N, C-alpha and C positions, 0 to 999 in steps of 0.2 A: 433247881433242882440239878445236878450235875446227868451225865450219861450214866454213869456209872448204878446210880441210883434210880432213874425212871426208865430206862431201853436195855441197855447193853446186860449190867449187873444180874435182874433180873431172868434176863432171856439166859444168859449162861449157867445161872444156877438149876435152873427148869428142866435147861438142855443135858447138861453134863450127866444126870441120873439116866437118861436116858443111853445118852450116847458113849459116855467113858465106860471102859472095860471093867466089871466090878474086880477091886481089890489089883488093879495090874498097874504096873511101873513103865508099862510100854504103850505109846500111842497104838490107834489104829487110824486107818482110812478114815470110818465115819468122823470120829473126834477130830480128825484134822479139818474135814470140809465143814463140821457144823463151827467149828474155831472160826475160820475161814468168812462165814456167812453170817455169822455174829456180828464180826469186826465190821462186815462192810453195810451190814443192816445199819449197825450204829455209828457209823463213819469214825471208827477208831485206827489208830493210828498203832503200831507197834509198841510204844512208850506210853500210850494211852490205856493200850492192854493191859500192860504190866502194870500200870498204877491202879487199875481197875481190879485185878486179880489180889492186888495186895489188900486193896480195900474188903474183898470177898472176904479174904480169910477171915480178916479182922471179925468183920459180921458174923460170919459162920463159928468165929471160935465164943464171941463172946454170945452169942442164941444156947450154944452148949454150956457156958457157964465154965469154959478150960481156962487155962492160964495161958495167956498170951506169948507170955516172956518163954514160956517152956515147950510151947507149941514148935516144930523145926519147920525151917523154909526151904523151899526147892532149890538143890542149886542151881548156878547159873552160870553163864559164860562159854556155852559152848557154840550156841548160833541162837539170833534172836527167835528163828522158827521153834528149834528145841526147846529154849527158855521156855517159852508160849505153852508149849504141849506138854514140859513138864509140871510147870504151873496148875493146866487144864485138869491134869491127872490127879496132881495131888491136892486139887481142890474136891475135886469129884470123892477121892478118897477120903478126904476132911469130911466131906458130909455124914460118910457113912460112919464115920468114927464118932461125930458129935450125936448122931441120933442114937448110936449104940449106946453112948456116954449117958444119953438122957431119957434111954429107952423107949423109943417113938420112932416113927415112920421119918424116913427122911422128908417126905415132902412136909411136916412140919416142921423139920428145923430150917429147910429151903426159905420157907414161909417168914421163919420168925428172923432169918438172916436177912431177908427182903425187907422187912419192916425198919429193922434198924438201918440199912441202908437210906431209907427215906426219913428217918429221926435225923 
């Protein structure tokens, strides 16, 4: 199992619900510090984190039975730090949208997504 499935991924999905500002498109300090801590805890570099976030996107979209091809992806190219923050905010909002689509609590979508990562 890779770090996306066994540590970093579940930590990020569970933590985003707590740290990401609801329906926001702008990061805040708590989210930035949380993401930094999760990366250090999971011994993730920038490229590994970016890849993991793409895998998290796929897991959430599949858990909610959404169309992966029509789901947008965050813009990148600003700076590595800004790109990761945009991905974190995007994933937090994606979990909210996925839960609304499935008419369930965000924690259920998070746990279903984590199971998909481990599969």
